[in-house]
C-alpha positions as CSV (number, residue, x, y, z in Angstrom):
1,X,0.0,0.0,0.0
2,X,1.9,3.0,-1.3
3,X,0.2,5.7,0.8
4,X,-1.7,7.4,-2.0
5,X,-4.9,5.5,-1.6
6,X,-4.3,3.6,-4.8
7,X,-5.1,-0.2,-4.9
8,X,-2.5,-2.4,-3.1
9,X,-0.2,-4.6,-5.2
10,X,2.5,-7.1,-4.8
11,X,6.1,-6.1,-5.4
12,X,9.6,-6.2,-4.0
13,X,11.1,-2.9,-2.6
14,X,14.8,-2.3,-2.9
15,X,16.5,0.1,-0.6
16,X,19.9,1.7,-1.0
17,X,21.1,3.9,1.9
18,X,18.2,6.0,3.2
19,X,16.1,5.9,0.0
20,X,13.9,3.5,-2.0
21,X,15.9,2.6,-5.0
22,X,13.6,0.2,-6.9
23,X,10.1,-1.3,-6.8
24,X,9.0,-4.3,-8.8
25,X,10.2,-7.9,-9.4
26,X,13.7,-7.7,-7.9
27,X,14.3,-11.5,-7.7
28,X,17.5,-11.1,-9.7
29,X,18.9,-8.2,-7.6
30,X,21.7,-8.6,-5.1
31,X,21.4,-7.3,-1.6
32,X,23.3,-7.6,1.7
33,X,20.0,-8.1,3.5
34,X,16.8,-9.7,2.4
35,X,13.6,-9.2,4.4
36,X,10.8,-11.7,3.6
37,X,7.5,-10.0,3.7
38,X,5.2,-12.6,2.1
39,X,1.7,-12.6,3.6
40,X,2.3,-9.2,5.3
41,X,1.4,-5.6,4.4
42,X,4.1,-3.0,3.6
43,X,3.1,0.6,4.1
44,X,4.9,3.9,4.4
45,X,5.9,4.6,8.0
46,X,3.0,6.2,9.8
47,X,3.1,9.9,10.4
48,X,1.6,11.0,13.7
49,X,0.4,14.5,13.0
50,X,-0.8,15.3,16.5
51,X,1.7,14.5,19.3
52,X,3.0,16.1,22.4
53,X,6.4,14.4,22.2
54,X,8.3,17.7,22.1
55,X,10.7,17.0,25.0
56,X,10.4,13.2,24.8
57,X,12.2,12.9,21.5
58,X,15.2,14.3,23.4
59,X,14.8,12.8,26.8
60,X,13.6,9.3,25.7
61,X,14.9,9.1,22.1
62,X,14.0,5.4,21.8
63,X,10.4,6.6,21.4
64,X,8.9,3.1,21.9
65,X,5.3,4.2,22.2
66,X,5.4,5.4,18.7
67,X,8.0,3.1,17.0
68,X,6.1,0.0,18.3
69,X,3.0,1.0,16.5
70,X,4.7,1.7,13.2
71,X,5.1,5.5,13.5
72,X,8.2,6.8,11.8
73,X,7.6,10.6,12.0
74,X,6.0,12.7,14.8
75,X,4.8,16.3,14.5
76,X,5.2,18.1,17.8
77,X,4.2,21.5,19.1
78,X,0.4,21.0,18.9
79,X,-2.4,22.6,20.8
80,X,-0.5,25.9,21.3
81,X,2.2,24.3,23.4
82,X,5.8,23.7,22.2
83,X,9.2,23.3,23.8
84,X,10.6,26.2,21.7
85,X,11.2,29.1,21.5
86,X,10.9,28.9,25.3
87,X,12.9,29.3,28.5
88,X,11.1,29.0,31.8
89,X,12.1,29.6,35.4
90,X,9.2,28.9,37.9
91,X,5.9,27.2,37.4
92,X,5.1,25.9,34.0
93,X,1.8,27.4,32.7
94,X,-1.0,25.1,31.9
95,X,-1.2,23.1,29.6
96,X,2.5,23.5,28.8
97,X,3.1,21.3,31.9
98,X,2.0,18.4,29.7
99,X,5.4,18.6,28.1
100,X,7.5,18.5,31.2
101,X,8.9,20.6,34.0
102,X,10.6,24.0,33.8
103,X,14.0,22.5,33.2
104,X,12.7,20.8,30.1
105,X,12.0,24.2,28.5
106,X,15.5,25.3,27.7
107,X,15.4,26.1,24.0
108,X,15.3,29.9,23.5
109,X,15.2,29.5,19.7
110,X,13.8,27.0,17.3
111,X,17.3,26.2,16.0
112,X,18.4,25.4,19.5
113,X,15.6,22.9,19.8
114,X,16.3,21.4,16.4
115,X,20.0,21.0,17.2
116,X,19.0,19.2,20.5
117,X,16.8,16.8,18.5
118,X,19.5,16.0,16.1
119,X,22.0,15.5,18.9
120,X,19.6,13.1,20.7
121,X,19.2,10.9,17.5
122,X,15.7,9.8,18.2
123,X,14.4,6.6,16.6
124,X,11.7,8.6,14.7
125,X,11.8,11.7,12.5
126,X,10.6,15.0,14.2
127,X,8.9,18.0,12.6
128,X,7.7,20.8,14.8
129,X,5.1,23.6,15.1
130,X,5.5,26.6,17.3
131,X,2.8,27.0,20.0
132,X,0.9,30.2,20.5
133,X,0.6,29.7,24.3
134,X,4.4,29.0,24.4
135,X,4.9,32.4,22.6
136,X,2.6,34.1,25.1
137,X,4.6,32.6,28.0
138,X,7.7,34.5,26.8
139,X,6.1,38.0,26.6
140,X,3.1,38.0,29.0
141,X,3.0,37.7,32.8
142,X,-0.8,37.7,32.8
143,X,-2.6,35.4,30.4
144,X,-6.1,36.4,31.3
145,X,-6.3,39.2,28.7
146,X,-5.6,39.9,25.1
147,X,-2.0,40.6,24.2
148,X,-1.0,44.2,23.6
149,X,0.3,45.4,20.2
150,X,3.8,45.4,21.6
151,X,3.4,41.9,22.9
152,X,1.9,40.7,19.6
153,X,4.9,42.2,17.8
154,X,7.3,40.4,20.2
155,X,5.5,37.1,19.6
156,X,5.5,37.6,15.9
157,X,9.3,38.3,15.9
158,X,9.9,35.0,17.7
159,X,7.5,33.2,15.4
160,X,9.1,34.5,12.2
161,X,12.5,33.6,13.4
162,X,11.3,30.0,14.1
163,X,9.7,29.8,10.7
164,X,13.0,30.9,9.1
165,X,14.8,28.2,11.1
166,X,12.6,25.4,9.9
167,X,9.4,25.3,12.0
168,X,6.3,24.0,10.1
169,X,4.0,26.7,11.3
170,X,1.9,27.8,14.3
171,X,-0.5,25.9,16.6
172,X,-3.0,27.2,19.0
173,X,-5.0,25.8,21.9
174,X,-7.7,28.5,22.3
175,X,-9.9,26.3,24.6
176,X,-7.2,26.5,27.4
177,X,-7.5,29.2,29.9
178,X,-4.0,30.6,29.1
179,X,-5.0,31.2,25.5
180,X,-8.8,31.6,25.7
181,X,-8.5,35.4,26.1
182,X,-6.6,35.8,22.8
183,X,-9.1,37.4,20.4
184,X,-9.2,36.8,16.7
185,X,-7.1,39.9,16.1
186,X,-4.2,38.4,18.1
187,X,-4.4,35.2,16.2
188,X,-4.8,36.8,12.8
189,X,-1.6,38.9,13.3
190,X,0.4,35.7,14.0
191,X,-1.2,33.5,11.4
192,X,-0.6,36.2,8.7
193,X,3.2,35.7,9.5
194,X,2.8,32.0,9.0
195,X,1.0,32.5,5.6
196,X,3.7,34.9,4.4
197,X,6.3,32.2,5.2
198,X,4.4,29.4,3.5
199,X,3.7,27.5,6.7
200,X,0.6,25.8,8.2
201,X,-1.8,26.7,11.1
202,X,-3.3,24.0,13.3
203,X,-5.8,24.7,16.1
204,X,-7.3,23.1,19.1
205,X,-10.6,25.0,18.7
206,X,-11.8,27.6,21.2
207,X,-14.9,25.4,21.8
208,X,-15.4,21.7,21.1
209,X,-18.7,21.6,22.9
210,X,-21.9,23.5,22.2
211,X,-20.0,26.3,20.4
212,X,-18.2,23.9,18.1
213,X,-19.6,25.3,14.8
214,X,-18.9,28.9,15.7
215,X,-15.4,27.9,16.8
216,X,-14.8,26.2,13.4
217,X,-16.0,29.3,11.6
218,X,-13.5,31.4,13.6
219,X,-10.7,29.0,12.6
220,X,-11.7,29.1,8.9
221,X,-11.8,32.9,9.0
222,X,-8.4,33.2,10.7
223,X,-6.8,30.9,8.2
224,X,-8.4,32.8,5.3
225,X,-7.1,36.1,6.7
226,X,-3.6,34.7,6.9
227,X,-3.9,32.8,3.5
228,X,-2.6,29.7,5.2
229,X,-3.6,26.0,5.2
230,X,-5.7,24.9,8.2
231,X,-5.8,21.7,10.3
232,X,-8.4,21.5,13.0
233,X,-6.9,19.4,15.8
234,X,-8.7,16.3,17.0
235,X,-12.1,17.3,15.6
236,X,-14.8,16.0,17.9
237,X,-18.3,16.7,19.2
238,X,-17.6,16.8,22.9
239,X,-20.2,16.8,25.7
240,X,-23.4,14.7,25.9
241,X,-25.4,17.7,24.6
242,X,-23.3,17.9,21.5
243,X,-23.5,14.2,20.4
244,X,-24.8,13.6,17.0
245,X,-23.4,16.9,15.5
246,X,-20.6,15.3,13.5
247,X,-22.6,15.6,10.2
248,X,-23.0,19.3,10.8
249,X,-19.3,19.8,11.7
250,X,-18.1,17.8,8.7
251,X,-20.5,19.8,6.4
252,X,-18.8,23.0,7.7
253,X,-15.4,21.5,7.0
254,X,-16.4,20.4,3.5
255,X,-17.9,23.9,2.7
256,X,-14.7,25.6,3.8
257,X,-12.5,23.2,1.9
258,X,-14.1,24.2,-1.3
259,X,-12.5,27.6,-0.9
260,X,-9.5,27.1,1.2
261,X,-7.1,24.3,2.2
262,X,-8.7,22.8,5.3
263,X,-8.4,19.4,7.0
264,X,-8.6,17.9,10.5
265,X,-7.1,15.1,12.5
266,X,-8.8,12.5,14.7
267,X,-7.9,9.7,17.1
268,X,-9.9,6.5,17.2
269,X,-11.3,6.7,20.7
270,X,-14.3,8.3,22.4
271,X,-12.4,9.7,25.3
272,X,-10.1,12.7,25.4
273,X,-7.2,13.3,27.8
274,X,-5.5,16.5,29.0
275,X,-5.0,18.5,32.1
276,X,-7.9,18.7,34.5
277,X,-10.0,21.6,33.4
278,X,-12.7,23.0,35.7
279,X,-14.7,24.0,32.6
280,X,-15.1,20.4,31.5
281,X,-16.2,19.1,34.9
282,X,-19.7,17.6,34.7
283,X,-21.7,14.7,36.1
284,X,-22.8,13.8,32.5
285,X,-19.7,11.8,31.7
286,X,-17.0,9.7,33.5
287,X,-13.9,11.6,34.3
288,X,-10.8,9.6,35.5
289,X,-7.9,11.3,37.2
290,X,-4.6,10.2,35.7
291,X,-2.2,12.3,37.9
292,X,-2.4,15.0,40.6
293,X,0.4,17.0,42.1
294,X,-1.1,17.6,45.5
295,X,-2.9,14.2,45.6
296,X,-1.0,11.6,43.6
297,X,-2.7,8.8,45.6
298,X,-6.0,9.7,43.7
299,X,-4.6,8.7,40.3
300,X,-6.6,6.0,38.4
301,X,-9.8,6.9,40.3
302,X,-12.9,8.6,39.0
303,X,-13.5,12.2,40.0
304,X,-17.0,11.2,41.2
305,X,-15.5,8.6,43.6
306,X,-13.0,11.1,44.9
307,X,-15.7,13.8,45.4
308,X,-17.9,11.3,47.2
309,X,-15.1,10.2,49.5
310,X,-14.3,13.7,50.3
311,X,-17.9,14.7,50.8
312,X,-17.7,17.7,48.4
313,X,-18.9,18.6,44.9
314,X,-17.2,17.6,41.7
315,X,-15.9,21.1,41.1
316,X,-14.6,21.4,44.6
317,X,-12.8,18.1,44.2
318,X,-11.4,19.0,40.9
319,X,-10.1,22.3,42.2
320,X,-8.4,20.5,45.2
321,X,-6.7,18.1,42.8
322,X,-5.2,20.7,40.5
323,X,-2.7,20.7,38.9
324,X,-3.8,17.3,37.6
325,X,-4.6,15.3,34.5
326,X,-7.7,13.5,33.4
327,X,-9.3,11.3,30.8
328,X,-12.8,12.5,29.8
329,X,-15.2,10.0,28.3
330,X,-17.0,12.8,26.5
331,X,-17.6,11.6,22.9
332,X,-20.1,9.3,21.0
333,X,-18.8,6.4,18.9
334,X,-21.0,7.4,15.9
335,X,-19.5,10.9,15.8
336,X,-16.0,9.7,16.1
337,X,-16.4,7.1,13.3
338,X,-17.8,9.8,11.0
339,X,-14.9,12.1,11.5
340,X,-12.3,9.2,11.3
341,X,-13.8,8.0,8.0
342,X,-14.0,11.4,6.3
343,X,-11.7,12.0,3.4
344,X,-10.4,15.3,4.9
345,X,-9.3,13.7,8.2
346,X,-5.9,12.4,9.1
347,X,-4.9,10.2,12.0
348,X,-3.1,11.7,15.1
349,X,-2.7,10.0,18.4
350,X,-2.7,13.0,20.7
351,X,-0.9,10.8,23.2
352,X,0.6,12.3,26.4
353,X,3.9,10.5,27.0
354,X,4.6,12.2,30.3
355,X,1.3,11.1,31.9
356,X,2.0,8.3,34.4
357,X,-1.3,6.6,33.5
358,X,-1.8,7.7,29.9
359,X,-4.7,7.3,27.5
360,X,-4.2,4.1,25.5
361,X,-4.0,6.2,22.3
362,X,-0.3,6.8,23.1
363,X,0.6,3.2,22.3
364,X,-2.3,2.0,20.2
365,X,-3.9,4.6,17.9
366,X,-2.5,3.6,14.5
367,X,-3.0,-0.2,14.8
368,X,-6.5,0.5,16.2
369,X,-7.5,2.3,13.0
370,X,-6.1,-0.4,10.8
371,X,-7.3,-3.5,12.8
372,X,-10.5,-2.4,14.5
373,X,-12.0,0.2,12.2
374,X,-10.7,-0.9,8.8
375,X,-10.2,-4.7,9.0
376,X,-12.9,-5.6,11.5
377,X,-15.6,-3.0,11.1
378,X,-15.0,-2.1,7.4
379,X,-15.3,1.6,8.2
380,X,-12.9,2.4,5.3
381,X,-10.7,0.4,2.9
382,X,-7.3,-0.5,4.2
383,X,-5.6,1.6,1.5
384,X,-7.7,4.6,2.6
385,X,-6.8,4.1,6.3
386,X,-3.1,4.0,5.3
387,X,-3.5,7.2,3.2
388,X,-4.9,9.0,6.3
389,X,-1.7,8.2,8.2
390,X,0.9,8.6,5.5
391,X,0.4,10.3,2.1
392,X,-2.3,12.7,3.1
393,X,-0.3,13.7,6.3
394,X,2.9,14.2,4.4
395,X,1.2,16.3,1.7
396,X,-0.6,18.6,4.2
397,X,2.5,19.3,6.4
398,X,4.9,19.6,3.5
399,X,7.1,16.6,4.3
400,X,9.1,16.1,1.2
401,X,9.4,12.5,-0.1
402,X,7.8,11.1,3.0
403,X,4.5,9.2,3.4
404,X,4.7,7.3,0.1
405,X,6.4,4.2,-1.3
406,X,7.9,5.2,-4.5
407,X,11.3,5.3,-6.1
408,X,13.5,8.1,-4.6
409,X,11.4,8.5,-1.5
410,X,12.9,8.1,2.0
411,X,12.8,4.5,3.2
412,X,10.4,5.1,6.1
413,X,8.5,1.8,6.1
414,X,6.2,-0.3,8.3
415,X,5.7,-4.0,7.7
416,X,2.7,-5.5,9.5
417,X,0.7,-8.7,9.8
418,X,-2.9,-7.6,9.2
419,X,-4.4,-10.9,10.5
420,X,-2.7,-10.6,13.9
421,X,-2.6,-6.8,14.2
422,X,-4.1,-5.5,17.4
423,X,-3.9,-2.5,19.7
424,X,-3.3,-4.1,23.1
425,X,-3.3,-1.0,25.2
426,X,-6.6,-0.2,26.9
427,X,-7.7,2.1,29.7
428,X,-6.9,-0.4,32.4
429,X,-3.5,-1.3,31.0
430,X,-2.5,1.6,28.7
431,X,1.2,1.0,28.4
432,X,1.4,-2.0,26.1
433,X,2.9,-2.3,22.6
434,X,0.7,-3.4,19.7
435,X,0.8,-6.9,18.3
436,X,1.4,-7.5,14.6
437,X,4.0,-4.8,13.8
438,X,6.7,-6.9,12.2
439,X,9.3,-4.3,11.2
440,X,9.7,-0.5,11.2
441,X,12.4,1.2,9.1
442,X,13.4,4.9,9.4
443,X,15.6,6.4,6.8
444,X,16.7,3.0,5.6
445,X,17.6,1.7,9.1
446,X,15.6,-0.9,10.9
447,X,14.5,0.5,14.2
448,X,12.0,-2.1,15.4
449,X,11.6,-5.8,14.6
450,X,9.4,-8.5,16.0
451,X,8.5,-6.7,19.1
452,X,11.9,-5.3,20.0
453,X,13.7,-2.0,19.3
454,X,16.8,-2.8,17.3
455,X,18.9,0.1,18.7
456,X,19.2,1.6,15.2
457,X,18.0,5.2,15.9
458,X,18.0,6.9,12.5
459,X,15.4,9.6,13.0
460,X,16.2,13.3,12.3
461,X,14.8,16.8,12.6
462,X,12.7,17.6,9.5
463,X,12.9,21.3,8.9
464,X,10.3,22.9,6.6
465,X,11.4,22.9,3.0
466,X,8.1,23.3,1.1
467,X,6.2,26.5,0.7
468,X,2.5,25.7,1.3
469,X,-0.4,27.8,0.0
470,X,-3.9,28.0,1.4
471,X,-5.4,26.8,-1.8
472,X,-2.8,24.2,-2.8
473,X,-4.2,20.8,-3.9
474,X,-3.1,17.7,-2.1
475,X,0.0,16.1,-3.6
476,X,0.4,12.7,-2.2
């Protein structure tokens, strides 16, 4: 499956160095290594377009949660939070604390971060966005207001430098309290700089609940103003009162995509995971605490059970637990399936690698799409599922010669046994590698084979080389 969505076919793939040198009947070719793939599926290495692996690619370069599920490239810096261009001394603003402690934010420029990634030699490739909240953290002491013109200018200066140094674009997380007070004018000024540089804008919408459609309209307008391609992060219909709205949200996305370049990403689960947000506390859904600084003993328990034990309301318990993390079971399966199957959606795990009890998407998102939703439920053909995690992703983020199996492309490849493929991680035991991933190759080097990391860490920093336009057609 070559990543374009075209029908699958049988062929040999010859690799020389870090590139694919030949495809076809290569029975007569000589090679110093021969990998027998009969009965298995060969796909481009999966591209995780929505990760929070910013500091982990440096601190834990083995990157087993991603490598073990066939991922060969991660895009970091999502939801408005990035490790650069940032230095911090004191408390880490929410939700930047998802990425680590203050000492993990030590990259005052994007080039410093990129150099640190290259020095760490992670097992996967890394491409990075610059986060809007991270920019705010460098120029504002008080997040509960719009940025001034001088502060916007200072953020824009840092952003432009990062774009010149190879950042893919800008991300925002407008639903979070430390970015919520940024008005459209603040975002438009920054996004315009991204458009001028030929980058991309991704956004965790201002509202994924009752105000979802209005928040989508704001994102479309911001991207049009900046003349920049848009990706809506983890598009969902969150909150019981919002269930069933996926057809309306997808109709908005389709309408926008007729006039501007607009896509979304999605993870194959009906629960989200982030920091514990008082605005999302409700008795309509189950909320499970995954970590709490003041009360670590309450991890893996429901917020309802904690509140009952303490004899206080859900909101009072949540406030007492903060800062904390949580899994929110706030989506409907039908909505998620509609978004996942839509031609404009890509696959992103949104996994949180620093959570001590993470959402299972960290280890299982990509095999789950292929095994459960394509193979078992027939939600989409296997070639389409692969396109959503390879060719479409590479084209949208401007990753040259990635996401496809063709002569001359980089040899980022995943070989899997479809019959035995299974995402093993679940909410009770979330740290578990998938079954059925036979081999993962990054830049021509085998990094994972038969359930074990090989030690061959050949990932690298992928700096922006393409100039994207807001109306550019997909080029898988």
